[in-house]
C-alpha positions in Angstrom: 64.5 105.3 128.1 63.0 105.1 124.6 59.6 106.9 124.4 60.3 109.0 127.5 60.0 112.7 127.7 63.5 113.0 129.3 66.9 111.6 128.8 69.3 110.1 131.3 73.0 110.7 130.8 75.8 110.0 133.2 73.5 109.9 136.2 71.9 113.2 135.3 68.4 113.7 134.0 68.0 116.0 131.0 64.4 117.2 131.2 64.2 120.0 128.7 65.8 121.1 125.5 67.0 124.2 127.3 69.3 122.1 129.5 70.8 120.6 126.3 71.4 124.1 124.9 73.0 125.5 128.1 75.2 122.4 128.5 76.2 122.7 124.8 77.1 126.3 125.3 79.4 125.5 128.2 81.2 122.9 126.1 81.5 125.3 123.1 82.9 128.0 125.3 85.4 125.5 126.7 86.3 124.4 123.2 86.8 128.1 122.1 89.7 128.2 124.5 91.5 125.7 122.3 91.1 127.8 119.1 93.2 130.6 117.7 92.4 134.0 119.3 90.4 135.3 116.3 88.3 132.2 116.0 87.9 131.8 119.8 86.3 135.2 120.0 83.8 134.4 117.3 83.0 131.0 118.9 82.4 132.6 122.3 80.1 135.3 120.8 78.1 132.5 119.1 77.8 130.6 122.3 76.7 133.8 124.1 74.1 134.5 121.5 72.7 131.0 121.7 72.5 131.3 125.5 70.7 134.6 125.3 68.2 133.2 122.7 67.6 130.1 124.9 67.1 132.3 127.9 64.5 134.4 126.1 62.7 131.3 124.9 62.7 129.8 128.4 61.0 132.9 129.8 58.3 132.6 127.1 57.7 128.9 127.7 57.2 129.2 131.4 58.3 127.1 134.4 59.4 123.4 134.0 56.8 120.7 134.1 56.1 118.8 137.4 57.5 115.6 135.9 61.0 117.1 136.1 60.8 117.2 139.9 59.7 113.6 140.1 62.8 112.6 138.1 65.0 114.7 140.3 63.8 112.7 143.3 64.5 109.4 141.5 68.1 110.7 140.8 68.7 111.0 144.5 68.5 107.2 144.7 71.5 106.8 142.5 73.7 108.6 145.1 73.1 105.6 147.4 74.8 103.3 145.0 
């Protein structure tokens, strides 16, 4: 979907940069579990700070655009396949 305002990945629409950040934080927290204890704690704190910053920015930016709900409706069609 070149030129689109959203991205489609593994049958999921990624509509906002915030979704990318929160998904990345989940992966980083999972990855932290594979590190040595001292490094794991540092990585988890970093992911938590990133989530908190993204949450604050999300509050400042307001609600999602209407286009995201249209794409969510299109996604339901994939479940039929």
